N, C-alpha and C positions, 0 to 999 in steps of 0.2 A: 546677275547681268552676263549673258554668254551667248557668245556667236561661234559656231565652227564652217569652213567649206571643205569639199574635197571630192574626190572623183576615185569611179572604180573604172578598172580597163581590163579588159581581156584580148589575149592575142593567142595566135598557134589552136584555132578552132577548139577553144577553152583549156589548152593544156597550159598554159600561162597567164596568171593575173596580179595587178597590183592594186590595191585600194589604200588610199595618201586623204587623211585628212588634218587639217591645219586650224587649232581652235583657240580662243581668247576666252576667259571668263575671270569674272570680279568678284568678290565674296565678300559683302558686308553686314554689318552688324553681329561680328562672333560673341560668342558667350565669354565675356569674362571678369575674374574675380581682381577689383579693381579697391585699392586703398580708399577708407574714407574717413573722415574727419569724425575722432572718438566721440564728440560733443552730441553725435545723434546715438551713440549707445551700442555702437558697432565699430569693429575693425576694418571690415571688409562687405563689400556688396558684389552681388552679381549683376555685371549690365550688358547690354549690348554696343558692342563697338568694336571699333577696327575695320581694316580694309585688307582683303589681302587677292593680288593678280595674280594669275598662272597664264601662262602661253605655251604652246607646243605643238609638233608634230609626231601623228603616229601614223606608219607604213605598215601592210602586211603585204606579204608577198607569195605567192603559193604558183607550185609547179607539180606538172606531172612529167618526167624525163622519160618514165618507162610505163610502156602498157602494149605488150603483146597480148596478142588472141588466144593465147592460152592460157590465159589465167594471171599472169605475172605484171605486178606495177608497182609502181614507186613513186609517193606522192612527198612535197615538199611544201611546207610553213614555216615560214621567219616573218618574225614581228620586230619591228624598231621603234622605239618610244622615246623621244627627250622632252622633258618639261622645263621651264623656268619660270619660277615665280618670286613674289618680292612683297615683304609686309610696308603696304602704303601708310598704313595710320593705325594708331591704337584709340585708349582713352583720353582725352585730355590732351596732356601735353603731354606722358608717357613716351619714352622711344623705347623701352624694351620690356619684355614681359616675361618672368621665368616659366617656364614648362614642365610642370611635376618639381621633384625634391632635387634639391641639390647631393652630390656624393662626395664627399671631401669639401674640395675646394671647386667643384667643377660644375657648370649646371647646362641644360639645354634652352636656351631663349628664343623668344622671336624678336627682332631687332629689326624696328624701321628704316626700310630703303636698304634691306637685305632678305637674301633669302631665308624660307622660315627653317627654324632647327639651328640655328647658329650655336656652334659648344662652345662654351665661354669658361676660361677660366686662367692660369697663371703660366706664363711662357720661363724662361732660364732668364732670368736677369743676363743683360750681357752689354761692354762696354760702349757708349755711344760713338767713340771713333771706331776701334779695331771690329767691332763685334764681335770679339772673345765672349766668353761666359765669363763670367763673375765667381769667383770660387771665395767661401768664407774661411774663415780662420780651420776647420779641419777637415779643409781641401773639396768639401761637398759644393756643388754649384748652389748657387744662390737662386731665390726664384723674383722674379717682377715685384715692382711696387704694384703696381697696380693689375688687373684680369684684361684679358683681352681675347678676343676670337680666335680660336685656335683651328676651326674648321667648320664643316656643315653635316650635316646628315643628307641632306638630298642627294641623289646621284645625279651624272652626267646625263646617263641613260640607262635604258632598259630595253632586255630583248629576251629574244626565246627563238628555238631552232625544233622544229617536229619534222622527224622522218616516218612514213609509214609506210612498210612492205606488205605487200597483199600477192599471196597464189594461193589460188583456188578457194577453199573454207579455211585458209589458216593466216591469220596478221601478226604481224613484227611490230611494233612500234615502239619511239624513243623520244622523249623531250629534254631536252638542254634549254636552261634558263641564265640571263645574265643579269649583274649588277653593275655596273662602272663607273666608279665615280663615290664621292661621298667620304664621310667618314667616322668613325666612330671612339669612344672613350672606354678604354679596356681596364672596367675595374677589376678582373683577373687578374691583369698585367699589374697593375698597380698594387693588390694586397700580397701579389705574391712575390714581388719585390720587398715589399715590406715585411713583410712574414720570411722569407730567404728560402723559400720550396721551388722557385723557378729554375730551372738547370743553370742560365747566366749568373744565379747569386752563388755559384759551387767553392767560389772562392773568398772561403772564409777565416780560414785559418794565417790571412797574409794581408799585408796592405796593399790597397787600391790608389796606383798612381795618377794623381789629375794634372791634369794643365789648364791655365785660362789664364786671368788677370786678377789682381786684386781691385780692393775699390777703390784705388786710384787709376788703373788703367795700366800698371806695370807688368809686364809676363811675369808666373810666376807656374811652380811646379810642385804640386805637394803631396802628402799620401793621408790617406783616410782610411779609419777602420771598416772593414767589409759592414760591418752593423751600421754605420755612420750614413755609407754612402748608398746602400742599399733602403734604409728610411727615407733619405732625403729622395733618390728618385719616384720611392714608391709613392710619397706622400707630399715631403717640405720643402723640396725644391722647387721642382713645377709638376706643372700636367702635361704639358706638350710633348713631353718622353712616353705618355700612354695614351698619346692618341694614336688610332691606325686607319689602315685604308680599311675600306667598309667593302669593295669591291670582292666579288664571285662571279665565278663559272662552275654550275654545277648541273649534275645530271639528275634531273627532276622525277624522270618516271620512265621504267621500260615496260612494256606489255606484250603480252605471247597471247593470243586468242584463235581460237577455233571456234567455226560456226559448224555445231551439230546435226548433220544432215537431216533431215523429214524424216527419211523413212528408217532413221533408230530412235526419234521423239516418237513417232506413231508405234513402235514395238512396246515404249515404255509405259502407255496409255492403257 
């Protein structure tokens, strides 16, 4: 089930234009692997279930700021997209569905009422009054007793920019892409801390001072060995320290072109 509405506008004798689209889409009967009673002889079965809604806006802007009779021109194309999705339902009374396999204690899940792709794992354990991190006897932060949502893989918006310059038979163009918002779980960060191969773990021959509270909420300052501390942040304590911002702005492509004159092509035949 989907519908969309949009408009395409042109200005300045075609030198500028806007293409705007708003859409809503609802996808049902996703293929899910659901647990079933073992009395059937199976542990799980593939079923058609689940409902996912998407709505968003897409905008494309085009312009030609420079267009001269001698053959010089400059064209710009910019686009922007913002999508909101939400898992409306799953199979039966299920409220969460694990996507793929867990890495350590962290998983990517589809959760009813939330955007698709929640990152689920352990946060640091914190005192309910002060909000301070609770330290263990070895000075390493403890992890929470239950898992919670640490982030989501969905970006807030995506976009791009293309600039194209032409002069007679020569062309130069470049494309920049952007993905802003969303998080990722960095296994490299987790393993690197645990194994002591990241630059941040270079302090290995001295104790690391940690501050927080004990299990009763009393402020404490402790010293942890480098091995205990980085093993904890890499795996044992909590996963929130390994959640990173997935935003990026990158130069996707640079292209230089030359239209070979027909006179030269004629000589090559």
